[in-house]
C-alpha positions as CSV (number, residue, x, y, z in Angstrom):
1,M,53.2,-29.7,3.9
2,K,53.0,-26.4,5.7
3,K,52.6,-24.7,2.3
4,L,50.3,-26.8,0.8
5,S,48.1,-26.4,3.9
6,N,48.6,-22.6,3.6
7,K,47.4,-22.7,0.0
8,R,44.4,-24.8,0.8
9,I,43.3,-22.2,3.4
10,F,44.0,-19.3,1.1
11,C,41.7,-21.1,-1.8
12,F,38.9,-21.9,1.0
13,L,39.0,-17.9,2.0
14,I,38.6,-16.9,-1.6
15,F,35.8,-19.3,-2.1
16,I,33.8,-18.0,1.1
17,F,34.5,-14.5,-0.1
18,L,32.9,-15.2,-3.6
19,F,30.0,-17.0,-2.0
20,S,29.4,-14.2,0.2
21,S,29.6,-11.6,-2.7
22,C,27.3,-13.5,-4.5
23,S,24.6,-13.7,-2.0
24,K,24.5,-9.8,-1.6
25,Y,23.1,-7.2,-3.8
26,D,23.7,-3.7,-4.3
27,K,21.1,-0.8,-3.7
28,D,21.2,-0.1,-7.4
29,Q,19.9,-3.6,-8.3
30,I,16.7,-3.2,-6.2
31,S,13.7,-1.6,-7.9
32,D,10.0,-1.5,-7.8
33,I,9.4,-2.2,-4.2
34,Q,5.8,-2.8,-3.4
35,K,4.3,-4.1,0.0
36,L,1.0,-5.6,0.9
37,S,0.3,-6.5,4.7
38,S,-1.7,-9.6,5.5
39,T,-5.4,-9.1,6.4
40,N,-4.8,-10.4,10.0
41,K,-1.7,-8.1,10.3
42,K,0.7,-10.7,11.0
43,Y,2.7,-10.7,7.9
44,D,4.1,-8.2,5.4
45,V,4.9,-9.4,1.9
46,Y,7.2,-7.3,-0.3
47,L,7.4,-7.6,-4.1
48,Y,10.6,-6.2,-5.9
49,T,12.9,-6.5,-8.9
50,I,16.5,-7.3,-8.5
51,E,18.4,-6.4,-11.7
52,S,21.3,-8.6,-12.8
53,G,24.8,-7.4,-11.9
54,M,25.8,-8.9,-15.4
55,A,25.8,-7.1,-18.5
56,F,23.7,-9.5,-20.3
57,G,21.9,-11.2,-17.3
58,S,18.1,-11.2,-16.6
59,S,16.4,-9.7,-13.7
60,V,14.6,-11.6,-10.9
61,N,11.2,-11.3,-9.6
62,A,11.7,-11.6,-5.8
63,L,9.0,-12.0,-2.9
64,Q,10.0,-11.5,0.6
65,I,7.6,-12.3,3.9
66,V,8.3,-10.8,7.2
67,K,6.4,-10.3,10.3
68,Y,4.2,-7.4,10.5
69,K,6.2,-4.1,10.6
70,E,9.5,-5.8,10.5
71,K,12.2,-4.3,8.2
72,P,13.2,-6.5,5.5
73,D,16.8,-7.0,4.1
74,F,16.4,-6.7,0.3
75,Y,20.3,-7.2,-0.4
76,N,20.5,-10.8,0.8
77,S,19.3,-14.0,-0.9
78,D,16.7,-14.8,1.6
79,F,13.8,-14.3,-0.8
80,F,11.2,-16.3,-2.8
81,R,12.0,-16.3,-6.5
82,V,8.5,-15.8,-8.2
83,P,8.2,-18.3,-11.2
84,N,7.2,-16.9,-14.6
85,S,6.2,-13.1,-14.7
86,N,6.2,-10.8,-11.8
87,P,2.7,-11.1,-10.3
88,F,-0.1,-9.1,-11.7
89,Q,-2.3,-9.9,-8.7
90,I,-1.4,-10.9,-5.1
91,K,-4.0,-11.3,-2.3
92,W,-3.6,-12.4,1.4
93,N,-6.3,-15.0,2.7
94,N,-5.2,-14.9,6.5
95,D,-1.8,-16.9,6.5
96,S,-1.9,-18.0,3.0
97,L,-1.0,-16.1,-0.2
98,T,-2.5,-16.3,-3.8
99,I,-0.6,-14.9,-6.5
100,K,-1.2,-14.9,-10.4
101,T,1.5,-15.0,-12.9
102,I,1.8,-15.2,-16.7
103,S,3.4,-18.2,-18.2
104,D,6.3,-18.1,-20.6
105,I,4.3,-20.3,-23.0
106,D,3.8,-18.5,-26.2
107,R,0.7,-19.9,-27.2
108,S,-3.1,-19.3,-26.6
109,L,-4.9,-22.1,-24.4
110,Q,-8.7,-22.1,-23.7
111,K,-8.4,-23.3,-20.2
112,Q,-7.4,-20.6,-17.6
113,P,-5.5,-20.8,-15.4
114,I,-3.3,-23.5,-17.0
115,R,-2.1,-24.8,-13.8
116,T,-1.8,-24.3,-10.1
117,E,1.7,-24.2,-8.2
118,I,1.6,-24.8,-4.5
119,Q,4.9,-23.9,-2.4
120,N,5.9,-23.3,1.0
121,Y,8.1,-20.4,1.8
122,K,8.8,-19.6,5.6
123,G,5.8,-21.6,6.6
124,I,3.6,-19.6,4.3
125,I,1.7,-21.3,1.6
126,I,2.0,-19.6,-1.7
127,K,-0.6,-20.5,-4.3
128,N,0.5,-19.5,-7.8
129,L,-2.2,-19.5,-10.5
130,V,-0.3,-19.4,-13.8
131,Y,-2.1,-17.8,-17.0
132,T,-1.2,-17.3,-20.6
133,L,-1.0,-13.9,-22.1
134,H,-3.6,-12.6,-25.0
135,S,-3.0,-9.1,-25.2
136,T,-2.0,-5.8,-23.4
137,F,-3.1,-2.3,-23.8
138,G,-1.2,1.1,-23.1
139,L,-1.5,2.8,-19.9
140,S,-4.6,5.3,-19.8
141,E,-4.7,8.3,-17.6
142,F,-8.1,9.0,-15.9
143,K,-8.6,12.3,-13.4
144,F,-11.4,11.7,-10.9
145,I,-13.1,13.8,-8.4
146,D,-14.5,11.0,-6.2
147,F,-14.8,7.4,-5.7
148,Y,-17.2,4.8,-4.0
149,E,-18.1,1.2,-3.6
150,K,-21.2,-0.3,-4.9
151,N,-22.3,-4.0,-5.3
152,G,-18.6,-5.1,-4.6
153,N,-17.2,-2.8,-7.4
154,L,-15.0,0.2,-7.0
155,I,-16.0,3.2,-9.1
156,F,-13.9,6.2,-9.9
157,K,-16.0,9.3,-11.1
158,K,-15.6,12.6,-12.8
159,E,-18.1,14.9,-14.0
160,N,-19.4,13.3,-17.0
161,D,-17.6,9.7,-17.0
162,S,-16.9,7.0,-14.5
163,L,-14.5,3.7,-14.4
164,V,-15.8,0.6,-12.7
165,F,-13.6,-2.1,-11.5
166,N,-14.4,-5.4,-10.0
167,E,-12.0,-6.7,-7.1
168,E,-11.5,-10.2,-8.9
169,N,-10.4,-8.8,-11.9
170,S,-8.1,-6.0,-10.8
171,Q,-4.8,-5.2,-8.9
172,I,-4.7,-1.7,-7.1
173,S,-1.5,0.0,-6.5
174,I,-1.0,3.1,-4.6
175,D,1.8,5.6,-5.2
176,S,2.1,9.1,-3.3
177,S,0.0,11.1,-5.9
178,Y,-2.0,8.6,-7.9
179,I,-3.5,5.2,-7.9
180,E,-2.8,2.6,-10.7
181,I,-5.0,-0.3,-11.5
182,N,-4.2,-3.2,-13.5
183,Y,-7.5,-4.9,-15.1
184,F,-7.4,-8.1,-16.6
185,K,-10.3,-10.3,-18.3
186,Q,-10.3,-13.8,-19.5
187,N,-11.4,-14.7,-23.2
188,N,-10.8,-18.1,-25.0
189,K,-7.1,-17.4,-25.7
190,G,-5.9,-16.1,-22.5
191,L,-5.9,-12.8,-20.5
192,E,-6.3,-9.3,-21.7
193,F,-4.8,-6.4,-19.9
194,K,-5.5,-2.9,-19.4
195,A,-3.6,-0.3,-17.0
196,Y,-5.1,2.8,-15.8
197,K,-3.3,5.5,-14.0
198,L,-5.9,7.4,-11.8
199,I,-5.2,10.9,-10.8
200,P,-7.2,12.6,-8.3
201,E,-8.0,16.3,-8.4
202,K,-8.7,17.0,-5.0
203,K,-7.5,15.2,-1.6
204,I,-8.8,11.6,-1.5
205,D,-9.2,9.5,1.8
206,L,-7.2,6.2,0.5
207,K,-8.5,4.3,3.7
208,K,-11.6,3.5,1.8
209,I,-9.4,1.2,-0.6
210,E,-7.9,-0.7,2.0
211,K,-10.2,-3.6,1.8
212,Y,-9.1,-4.2,-1.7
213,Q,-5.7,-5.0,-0.5
214,P,-3.7,-2.4,-2.6
215,L,0.0,-2.6,-3.2
216,K,1.9,0.1,-1.7
217,A,4.9,1.7,-3.4
218,I,8.1,1.7,-0.9
219,E,11.0,3.6,-1.1
220,K,14.5,1.8,-0.5
């Protein structure tokens, strides 16, 4: 009986070890971390990718919400697994969060979004608007000397040219030396995407962009 009991204890300890190992991630598995603070400065949401530890596994699109300026733990399993694609737009509305994702349905649908999913994560309501993809275009670079807001649009200008973005159809991301904007528009077959890498030719005050809720790249 004693040998059997010890065997059971040993098996139980092995199970606990395997379970705890599966709920932790290595630093090398975490990438593409971006942060967005809520408009009322109560929460921070972090978006990141968790690469599979298996040779043929798929990556996970993760979303984690913590209190404002609280340091998150990217290496445990306490995150919201984003359905469908990584969000191409994410916005705070006080204590609720709206994300937009692309469905894995491989066909064109006239009605967009095709559905709305409401979920609760840590007391935060997450509204997921799900779309289908029609087409994407490659990344275009644009050097600018100034930017300003006019009639709800954000305009990036150089000497003889300018780019105009509307808040509703854009997601702004800020890195240390450039701004990236994913611009999307709807047609009767789904969404069309264009990506722009905007490079300032002089020092720019990025505080002017804060009202557009830009995602900020975060180092691990």
